[in-house]
LONU-565770 format. One record per residue: y negated, z negated, x of N, C-alpha, C in turn; chain; residue number from 1. Coordinates in Angstrom, 1 decimal, padded with zeros to 4 digits, always signed. Example, Ala and Ser with C-alpha at 12.3 -4.5 7.8 and 13.67 -1.06 7.14 Angstrom:
BEGIN
ZARO/+005.7/-007.8/+013.2/+004.5/-007.8/+012.3/+003.3/-007.8/+013.2/A/1
ZARO/+002.2/-007.1/+012.8/+001.1/-007.1/+013.7/+000.0/-007.9/+012.9/A/2
This chain:
BEGIN
ZARO/-011.6/+031.3/+000.4/-012.8/+031.3/+001.3/-012.3/+031.5/+002.7/A/1
ZARO/-011.4/+032.4/+003.0/-011.0/+032.7/+004.3/-012.1/+033.6/+005.1/A/2
ZARO/-012.4/+033.2/+006.3/-013.3/+034.0/+007.1/-012.4/+034.5/+008.1/A/3
ZARO/-012.5/+035.8/+008.3/-011.5/+036.5/+009.2/-011.6/+035.9/+010.7/A/4
ZARO/-012.9/+035.6/+011.0/-013.2/+035.2/+012.3/-012.6/+033.7/+012.5/A/5
ZARO/-012.6/+032.9/+011.5/-012.1/+031.5/+011.6/-011.0/+031.2/+010.5/A/6
ZARO/-010.1/+032.1/+010.4/-009.0/+032.0/+009.5/-007.9/+030.9/+009.8/A/7
ZARO/-007.9/+030.5/+011.1/-007.0/+029.3/+011.5/-007.7/+028.1/+012.1/A/8
ZARO/-007.0/+027.1/+012.1/-007.6/+025.8/+012.7/-007.9/+026.1/+014.2/A/9
ZARO/-006.9/+026.8/+014.9/-007.2/+027.0/+016.3/-008.5/+027.8/+016.5/A/10
ZARO/-008.7/+028.8/+015.7/-010.0/+029.6/+015.9/-011.3/+028.7/+015.6/A/11
ZARO/-011.2/+027.8/+014.7/-012.3/+026.9/+014.4/-012.5/+026.0/+015.6/A/12
ZARO/-011.4/+025.4/+016.1/-011.6/+024.6/+017.3/-012.1/+025.3/+018.6/A/13
ZARO/-011.6/+026.5/+018.7/-012.1/+027.3/+019.9/-013.5/+027.7/+019.6/A/14
ZARO/-013.9/+027.9/+018.4/-015.4/+028.3/+018.1/-016.2/+027.0/+018.4/A/15
ZARO/-015.8/+025.9/+018.0/-016.6/+024.7/+018.3/-016.6/+024.4/+019.8/A/16
ZARO/-015.6/+024.7/+020.5/-015.6/+024.4/+022.0/-016.5/+025.4/+022.7/A/17
ZARO/-016.6/+026.6/+022.2/-017.5/+027.6/+022.7/-018.9/+027.5/+022.2/A/18
ZARO/-019.2/+026.5/+021.4/-020.6/+026.3/+020.9/-021.0/+027.4/+019.9/A/19
ZARO/-020.1/+027.9/+019.2/-020.4/+028.9/+018.2/-020.7/+028.1/+016.9/A/20
ZARO/-021.9/+028.1/+016.5/-022.3/+027.3/+015.3/-021.7/+027.9/+014.1/A/21
ZARO/-021.3/+029.1/+014.0/-020.6/+029.7/+012.8/-019.3/+028.9/+012.5/A/22
ZARO/-018.6/+028.6/+013.6/-017.3/+027.9/+013.4/-017.5/+026.5/+012.6/A/23
ZARO/-018.4/+025.8/+013.1/-018.7/+024.5/+012.6/-019.2/+024.6/+011.1/A/24
ZARO/-020.2/+025.6/+010.9/-020.7/+025.8/+009.6/-019.6/+026.3/+008.6/A/25
ZARO/-018.7/+027.2/+009.0/-017.6/+027.6/+008.2/-016.7/+026.4/+007.8/A/26
ZARO/-016.3/+025.5/+008.9/-015.4/+024.4/+008.6/-016.2/+023.4/+007.6/A/27
ZARO/-017.4/+023.2/+007.9/-018.2/+022.3/+007.1/-018.2/+022.6/+005.6/A/28
ZARO/-018.4/+023.9/+005.3/-018.4/+024.4/+003.9/-016.9/+024.4/+003.3/A/29
ZARO/-016.0/+024.7/+004.2/-014.6/+024.9/+003.7/-014.0/+023.5/+003.1/A/30
ZARO/-014.2/+022.3/+003.8/-013.6/+021.2/+003.5/-014.4/+020.1/+002.6/A/31
ZARO/-015.7/+020.4/+002.5/-016.6/+019.5/+001.8/-016.1/+019.3/+000.4/A/32
ZARO/-015.8/+020.3/-000.3/-015.3/+020.1/-001.8/-014.2/+019.0/-001.9/A/33
ZARO/-013.2/+019.1/-001.0/-012.1/+018.1/-001.0/-012.6/+016.7/-000.9/A/34
ZARO/-013.4/+016.5/+000.1/-014.0/+015.2/+000.4/-014.9/+014.7/-000.7/A/35
ZARO/-015.8/+015.6/-001.2/-016.6/+015.2/-002.2/-015.9/+014.7/-003.5/A/36
ZARO/-014.8/+015.5/-003.8/-014.0/+015.2/-005.0/-013.4/+013.7/-004.8/A/37
ZARO/-012.8/+013.5/-003.6/-012.2/+012.2/-003.3/-013.2/+011.1/-003.5/A/38
ZARO/-014.4/+011.2/-002.8/-015.4/+010.1/-002.9/-015.9/+009.9/-004.3/A/39
ZARO/-016.3/+011.0/-004.9/-016.8/+010.8/-006.4/-015.7/+010.3/-007.4/A/40
ZARO/-014.4/+010.6/-006.9/-013.4/+010.0/-007.8/-013.1/+008.6/-007.5/A/41
ZARO/-013.7/+008.1/-006.5/-013.5/+006.7/-006.0/-014.8/+005.9/-005.8/A/42
ZARO/-015.6/+005.9/-006.9/-016.8/+005.1/-007.0/-018.0/+005.6/-006.2/A/43
ZARO/-018.0/+006.8/-005.8/-019.1/+007.3/-004.9/-020.0/+008.3/-005.7/A/44
ZARO/-021.1/+008.6/-005.0/-022.1/+009.6/-005.5/-022.0/+010.8/-004.7/A/45
ZARO/-022.7/+011.9/-005.0/-022.8/+013.2/-004.3/-023.4/+012.8/-002.9/A/46
ZARO/-024.5/+012.1/-003.0/-025.2/+011.8/-001.7/-024.3/+011.0/-000.7/A/47
ZARO/-023.5/+010.1/-001.3/-022.7/+009.3/-000.5/-021.5/+010.2/+000.1/A/48
ZARO/-021.1/+011.1/-000.6/-020.0/+012.1/-000.3/-020.6/+012.9/+000.9/A/49
ZARO/-021.8/+013.3/+000.8/-022.4/+014.2/+001.9/-022.6/+013.3/+003.2/A/50
ZARO/-023.0/+012.1/+003.0/-023.1/+011.2/+004.2/-021.8/+010.9/+004.9/A/51
ZARO/-020.8/+010.6/+004.2/-019.5/+010.4/+004.6/-018.9/+011.6/+005.4/A/52
ZARO/-019.1/+012.7/+004.7/-018.5/+014.0/+005.2/-019.2/+014.2/+006.5/A/53
ZARO/-020.5/+014.1/+006.6/-021.3/+014.3/+007.8/-020.8/+013.5/+008.9/A/54
ZARO/-020.6/+012.2/+008.7/-020.0/+011.3/+009.6/-018.6/+011.7/+010.1/A/55
ZARO/-017.8/+012.1/+009.2/-016.4/+012.6/+009.5/-016.5/+013.8/+010.4/A/56
ZARO/-017.3/+014.8/+010.0/-017.4/+016.0/+010.9/-018.0/+015.7/+012.3/A/57
ZARO/-018.9/+014.8/+012.3/-019.4/+014.3/+013.7/-018.3/+013.8/+014.5/A/58
ZARO/-017.5/+012.9/+014.0/-016.3/+012.4/+014.7/-015.5/+013.5/+015.2/A/59
ZARO/-015.1/+014.4/+014.2/-014.3/+015.5/+014.6/-014.8/+016.3/+015.7/A/60
ZARO/-016.1/+016.7/+015.6/-016.9/+017.6/+016.5/-016.9/+016.9/+017.9/A/61
ZARO/-017.2/+015.7/+017.9/-017.3/+015.0/+019.2/-016.0/+014.9/+019.9/A/62
ZARO/-014.9/+014.6/+019.2/-013.7/+014.5/+019.8/-013.1/+015.9/+020.3/A/63
ZARO/-013.5/+017.0/+019.6/-013.2/+018.4/+020.1/-014.0/+018.6/+021.3/A/64
ZARO/-015.2/+018.3/+021.4/-016.1/+018.7/+022.4/-015.8/+017.9/+023.7/A/65
ZARO/-015.3/+016.6/+023.5/-014.9/+015.9/+024.8/-013.5/+016.0/+025.0/A/66
ZARO/-012.7/+016.9/+024.4/-011.3/+017.0/+024.5/-010.5/+015.7/+024.4/A/67
ZARO/-010.8/+014.8/+023.5/-010.2/+013.6/+023.4/-009.3/+013.6/+022.1/A/68
ZARO/-009.1/+014.7/+021.5/-008.4/+014.8/+020.2/-007.1/+015.7/+020.5/A/69
ZARO/-006.0/+015.0/+020.2/-004.7/+015.7/+020.2/-004.4/+016.0/+018.8/A/70
ZARO/-004.7/+017.1/+018.2/-004.6/+017.3/+016.8/-003.2/+017.7/+016.5/A/71
ZARO/-002.4/+016.8/+015.7/-001.1/+017.0/+015.4/-000.9/+017.4/+013.9/A/72
ZARO/-002.0/+017.7/+013.3/-002.0/+018.0/+011.8/-003.1/+019.0/+011.6/A/73
ZARO/-003.2/+019.4/+010.4/-004.3/+020.3/+010.0/-005.6/+019.7/+010.1/A/74
ZARO/-006.7/+020.5/+010.3/-008.0/+020.0/+010.4/-008.3/+019.3/+009.1/A/75
ZARO/-008.0/+019.9/+007.9/-008.4/+019.3/+006.6/-007.7/+017.9/+006.5/A/76
ZARO/-006.5/+017.8/+007.0/-005.8/+016.5/+006.9/-006.5/+015.4/+007.8/A/77
ZARO/-006.9/+015.8/+008.9/-007.6/+014.9/+009.9/-008.9/+014.5/+009.2/A/78
ZARO/-009.8/+015.5/+008.8/-011.0/+015.2/+008.2/-010.9/+014.3/+007.0/A/79
ZARO/-009.9/+014.5/+006.2/-009.6/+013.7/+004.9/-009.4/+012.2/+005.4/A/80
ZARO/-008.5/+012.1/+006.5/-008.1/+010.8/+006.8/-009.3/+010.0/+007.4/A/81
ZARO/-010.1/+010.7/+008.2/-011.3/+010.0/+008.9/-012.3/+009.7/+007.7/A/82
ZARO/-012.6/+010.5/+006.8/-013.6/+010.4/+005.7/-013.1/+009.3/+004.8/A/83
ZARO/-011.9/+009.3/+004.5/-011.2/+008.2/+003.6/-011.4/+006.8/+004.2/A/84
ZARO/-011.1/+006.8/+005.6/-011.3/+005.5/+006.2/-012.8/+005.0/+006.2/A/85
ZARO/-013.6/+006.0/+006.5/-015.1/+005.7/+006.5/-015.6/+005.2/+005.1/A/86
ZARO/-015.0/+005.9/+004.1/-015.4/+005.5/+002.7/-014.8/+004.1/+002.3/A/87
ZARO/-013.6/+003.8/+002.7/-013.0/+002.4/+002.5/-014.0/+001.4/+003.1/A/88
ZARO/-014.4/+001.7/+004.4/-015.2/+000.7/+005.1/-016.6/+000.6/+004.3/A/89
ZARO/-017.1/+001.7/+003.9/-018.4/+001.7/+003.2/-018.3/+000.9/+001.8/A/90
ZARO/-017.1/+001.2/+001.1/-016.8/+000.3/-000.2/-016.8/-001.1/+000.2/A/91
ZARO/-016.0/-001.4/+001.2/-015.9/-003.0/+001.5/-017.2/-003.6/+001.9/A/92
ZARO/-018.0/-002.8/+002.6/-019.4/-003.4/+002.9/-020.2/-003.6/+001.6/A/93
ZARO/-020.1/-002.8/+000.7/-020.9/-002.9/-000.6/-020.2/-003.8/-001.6/A/94
ZARO/-019.0/-004.3/-001.3/-018.2/-005.1/-002.1/-017.7/-004.3/-003.4/A/95
ZARO/-017.6/-003.0/-003.3/-017.0/-002.2/-004.3/-015.6/-001.7/-003.9/A/96
ZARO/-014.7/-001.7/-004.8/-013.4/-001.2/-004.5/-012.9/-000.1/-005.5/A/97
ZARO/-012.3/+000.8/-005.1/-011.9/+001.9/-005.9/-010.6/+001.5/-006.6/A/98
ZARO/-010.3/+002.1/-007.7/-009.2/+001.7/-008.5/-007.9/+002.4/-007.9/A/99
ZARO/-008.0/+003.7/-007.5/-006.8/+004.4/-007.1/-007.0/+005.0/-005.8/A/100
ZARO/-006.5/+004.4/-004.8/-006.5/+004.9/-003.4/-005.2/+004.4/-002.8/A/101
ZARO/-004.2/+005.2/-003.1/-002.8/+004.7/-002.6/-002.2/+005.7/-001.7/A/102
ZARO/-003.0/+006.3/-000.9/-002.3/+007.3/+000.1/-002.3/+006.5/+001.4/A/103
ZARO/-001.8/+007.2/+002.5/-001.6/+006.5/+003.7/-002.8/+006.4/+004.7/A/104
ZARO/-003.6/+005.4/+004.4/-004.8/+005.2/+005.2/-004.5/+004.9/+006.6/A/105
ZARO/-003.4/+004.3/+007.0/-003.2/+003.8/+008.3/-002.8/+004.9/+009.3/A/106
ZARO/-002.8/+006.2/+008.9/-002.4/+007.1/+009.9/-003.4/+007.5/+010.9/A/107
ZARO/-004.8/+007.5/+010.5/-005.7/+007.9/+011.5/-006.9/+006.8/+011.6/A/108
ZARO/-006.7/+005.6/+012.0/-007.8/+004.7/+012.0/-008.7/+005.0/+013.2/A/109
ZARO/-010.0/+004.5/+013.0/-011.0/+004.8/+014.1/-011.1/+003.6/+015.0/A/110
ZARO/-009.9/+003.1/+015.6/-009.8/+002.0/+016.4/-010.0/+002.3/+017.9/A/111
ZARO/-010.5/+001.5/+018.7/-010.7/+001.7/+020.1/-009.3/+001.5/+020.8/A/112
ZARO/-008.4/+000.8/+020.2/-007.1/+000.5/+020.8/-006.3/+001.8/+021.1/A/113
ZARO/-006.3/+002.3/+022.3/-005.8/+003.6/+022.6/-004.3/+003.7/+022.3/A/114
ZARO/-003.5/+002.6/+022.7/-002.0/+002.6/+022.4/-001.8/+002.7/+021.0/A/115
ZARO/-002.5/+001.9/+020.2/-002.4/+001.9/+018.7/-002.7/+003.3/+018.1/A/116
ZARO/-003.8/+003.9/+018.6/-004.2/+005.1/+018.2/-003.1/+006.3/+018.4/A/117
ZARO/-002.6/+006.2/+019.6/-001.6/+007.2/+020.0/-000.3/+007.0/+019.2/A/118
ZARO/+000.1/+005.7/+018.9/+001.2/+005.5/+017.9/+000.9/+006.1/+016.6/A/119
ZARO/-000.3/+005.8/+016.0/-000.6/+006.3/+014.8/-000.7/+007.9/+014.7/A/120
ZARO/-001.2/+008.4/+015.8/-001.2/+009.9/+015.9/+000.3/+010.4/+015.9/A/121
ZARO/+001.2/+009.7/+016.6/+002.6/+010.1/+016.6/+003.2/+010.0/+015.2/A/122
ZARO/+002.9/+008.8/+014.5/+003.3/+008.8/+013.1/+002.9/+009.9/+012.2/A/123
ZARO/+001.5/+010.2/+012.4/+000.9/+011.2/+011.6/+001.6/+012.5/+011.9/A/124
ZARO/+001.9/+012.9/+013.1/+002.5/+014.1/+013.4/+003.9/+014.2/+012.8/A/125
ZARO/+004.6/+013.2/+012.9/+006.0/+013.1/+012.2/+005.9/+013.2/+010.8/A/126
ZARO/+004.9/+012.6/+010.1/+004.7/+012.7/+008.7/+004.3/+014.2/+008.3/A/127
ZARO/+003.4/+014.8/+009.2/+003.0/+016.1/+008.9/+004.2/+017.2/+009.0/A/128
ZARO/+005.1/+016.9/+010.0/+006.3/+017.7/+010.1/+007.3/+017.5/+009.0/A/129
ZARO/+007.4/+016.2/+008.5/+008.3/+015.9/+007.4/+007.8/+016.7/+006.1/A/130
ZARO/+006.5/+016.6/+006.0/+005.8/+017.3/+004.8/+006.1/+018.8/+004.9/A/131
ZARO/+006.0/+019.3/+006.1/+006.1/+020.8/+006.2/+007.6/+021.2/+005.9/A/132
ZARO/+008.6/+020.3/+006.2/+010.0/+020.6/+006.0/+010.4/+020.2/+004.5/A/133
ZARO/+009.6/+019.6/+003.8/+010.0/+019.1/+002.6/+010.3/+020.1/+001.6/A/134
ZARO/+009.6/+021.3/+001.7/+009.9/+022.4/+000.7/+009.1/+022.2/-000.6/A/135
ZARO/+009.2/+023.4/-001.4/+008.5/+023.4/-002.6/+009.5/+023.1/-003.7/A/136
ZARO/+009.1/+022.5/-004.9/+007.6/+022.2/-005.2/+007.2/+020.9/-004.6/A/137
ZARO/+008.0/+020.1/-003.9/+007.6/+018.8/-003.6/+006.3/+018.8/-002.7/A/138
ZARO/+006.3/+019.6/-001.7/+005.1/+019.7/-000.8/+003.8/+019.8/-001.6/A/139
ZARO/+003.8/+020.8/-002.4/+002.7/+021.1/-003.2/+002.3/+020.0/-004.2/A/140
ZARO/+003.3/+019.5/-004.8/+003.1/+018.4/-005.8/+002.5/+017.2/-005.1/A/141
ZARO/+003.0/+016.7/-003.8/+002.4/+015.6/-003.2/+001.1/+015.9/-002.6/A/142
ZARO/+000.8/+017.1/-002.2/-000.5/+017.4/-001.7/-001.5/+017.4/-002.9/A/143
ZARO/-001.1/+018.0/-004.0/-002.0/+018.0/-005.2/-002.4/+016.7/-005.6/A/144
ZARO/-001.4/+015.8/-005.5/-001.6/+014.4/-006.0/-002.5/+013.6/-005.0/A/145
ZARO/-002.0/+013.5/-003.7/-002.7/+012.6/-002.8/-003.8/+013.3/-002.0/A/146
ZARO/-003.7/+014.5/-001.8/-004.9/+015.1/-001.0/-005.9/+015.8/-001.9/A/147
ZARO/-005.4/+016.5/-002.9/-006.5/+017.2/-003.9/-006.8/+016.3/-005.0/A/148
ZARO/-006.2/+015.0/-005.0/-006.6/+014.1/-006.1/-006.4/+014.6/-007.5/A/149
ZARO/-005.4/+015.4/-007.7/-005.2/+015.8/-009.1/-004.5/+014.7/-009.8/A/150
ZARO/-004.7/+014.6/-011.2/-004.0/+013.6/-011.9/-002.7/+014.1/-012.5/A/151
ZARO/-001.9/+013.3/-013.1/-000.5/+013.7/-013.6/-000.6/+014.8/-014.7/A/152
ZARO/-001.6/+014.8/-015.4/-001.7/+015.7/-016.5/-002.0/+017.1/-015.9/A/153
ZARO/-002.8/+017.2/-014.9/-003.1/+018.5/-014.1/-001.8/+019.0/-013.5/A/154
ZARO/-001.1/+018.1/-012.9/+000.2/+018.4/-012.2/+001.3/+018.8/-013.2/A/155
ZARO/+001.3/+018.2/-014.3/+002.3/+018.5/-015.4/+002.1/+020.0/-015.8/A/156
ZARO/+000.8/+020.4/-016.1/+000.4/+021.7/-016.5/+000.7/+022.7/-015.4/A/157
ZARO/+000.3/+022.4/-014.1/+000.5/+023.3/-013.1/+001.9/+023.7/-012.8/A/158
ZARO/+002.8/+022.6/-012.8/+004.1/+022.8/-012.4/+005.1/+023.1/-013.6/A/159
ZARO/+004.6/+023.0/-014.8/+005.3/+023.3/-016.0/+006.3/+022.3/-016.4/A/160
ZARO/+006.0/+021.0/-016.1/+006.8/+019.9/-016.5/+006.7/+019.6/-018.0/A/161
ZARO/+007.6/+019.0/-018.7/+007.6/+018.8/-020.0/+006.5/+017.8/-020.5/A/162
ZARO/+006.4/+016.7/-019.6/+005.3/+015.8/-019.9/+005.0/+015.0/-018.6/A/163
ZARO/+003.9/+014.2/-018.7/+003.5/+013.5/-017.4/+004.4/+012.6/-016.8/A/164
ZARO/+005.4/+012.0/-017.7/+006.4/+011.1/-017.2/+007.5/+011.9/-016.4/A/165
ZARO/+007.8/+013.1/-016.7/+008.6/+013.9/-016.0/+008.0/+014.2/-014.6/A/166
ZARO/+006.7/+014.5/-014.6/+006.0/+014.8/-013.4/+005.9/+013.6/-012.5/A/167
ZARO/+005.7/+012.4/-013.1/+005.7/+011.1/-012.3/+007.1/+010.9/-011.7/A/168
ZARO/+008.1/+011.2/-012.4/+009.5/+011.0/-012.0/+009.7/+011.9/-010.7/A/169
ZARO/+009.2/+013.2/-010.9/+009.5/+014.2/-009.8/+008.6/+013.8/-008.6/A/170
ZARO/+007.4/+013.3/-008.8/+006.5/+012.9/-007.7/+007.3/+011.7/-007.0/A/171
ZARO/+007.8/+010.8/-007.7/+008.6/+009.7/-007.1/+009.8/+010.2/-006.2/A/172
ZARO/+010.5/+011.1/-006.7/+011.7/+011.6/-006.1/+011.2/+012.3/-004.8/A/173
ZARO/+010.1/+013.1/-005.0/+009.6/+013.8/-003.7/+009.1/+012.9/-002.6/A/174
ZARO/+008.5/+011.8/-003.1/+008.0/+010.7/-002.2/+009.1/+010.0/-001.5/A/175
ZARO/+010.3/+009.8/-002.3/+011.4/+009.2/-001.6/+012.1/+010.2/-000.6/A/176
ZARO/+012.1/+011.5/-000.9/+012.6/+012.4/+000.0/+011.8/+012.5/+001.3/A/177
ZARO/+010.4/+012.5/+001.1/+009.5/+012.5/+002.3/+009.7/+011.2/+003.1/A/178
ZARO/+009.9/+010.1/+002.6/+010.0/+008.8/+003.3/+011.4/+009.0/+004.1/A/179
ZARO/+012.4/+009.4/+003.5/+013.7/+009.5/+004.1/+013.7/+010.5/+005.3/A/180
ZARO/+012.9/+011.6/+005.2/+012.8/+012.6/+006.3/+011.9/+011.9/+007.4/A/181
ZARO/+010.8/+011.1/+007.0/+010.0/+010.6/+008.0/+010.8/+009.6/+008.8/A/182
ZARO/+011.6/+008.7/+008.2/+012.3/+007.6/+008.8/+013.5/+008.1/+009.5/A/183
ZARO/+013.9/+009.3/+009.2/+015.1/+009.9/+010.0/+014.6/+010.3/+011.4/A/184
ZARO/+013.3/+010.6/+011.5/+012.7/+011.0/+012.9/+012.0/+009.9/+013.5/A/185
ZARO/+011.3/+009.0/+012.7/+010.4/+008.1/+013.3/+011.2/+006.8/+013.7/A/186
ZARO/+011.0/+006.4/+015.0/+011.6/+005.2/+015.4/+010.4/+004.5/+016.1/A/187
ZARO/+010.1/+003.2/+015.6/+009.0/+002.5/+016.3/+009.2/+002.3/+017.7/A/188
ZARO/+008.1/+002.4/+018.6/+008.3/+002.2/+020.0/+007.8/+000.7/+020.2/A/189
ZARO/+008.8/+000.0/+020.8/+008.5/-001.4/+021.0/+008.2/-001.7/+022.4/A/190
């Protein structure tokens, strides 16, 4: 679903800054399926997915418009993180908890603490760089599992592994490599 006018994140951001409604509409359609799948896979309904996505897009839109967002990752990754956090908050308010949400929620919290937010942005940028350097098939495998919410059977078939145990083992090895790359660069600022 590539639109030649908004084929890159930079073009979408530029369009939003220039008040081109087509940029926002394009982005809105592009990433909704990912958020919808995540929320519906974690105790949510279609209406709840639409509400959370709307909130996430508003957060993104407002930060772009007031120039307060230093985006160090892809738009889809940022939106996913914001929507995920909003959904966790909604689940906690309702006293419902999803079974499987084991990705890195701490990278983009919606806190007012500017220093903490900047540190989290720095961590997220380093993680994005590590993921970009990870190479294939590890990058795709981790993205499919954590971002696209595919299960081990789907990953086994997509990557041609013998069985889901082999796929799990490969995912574990990829995750260990990603952690090693992240911590080779990341040093906590004290």
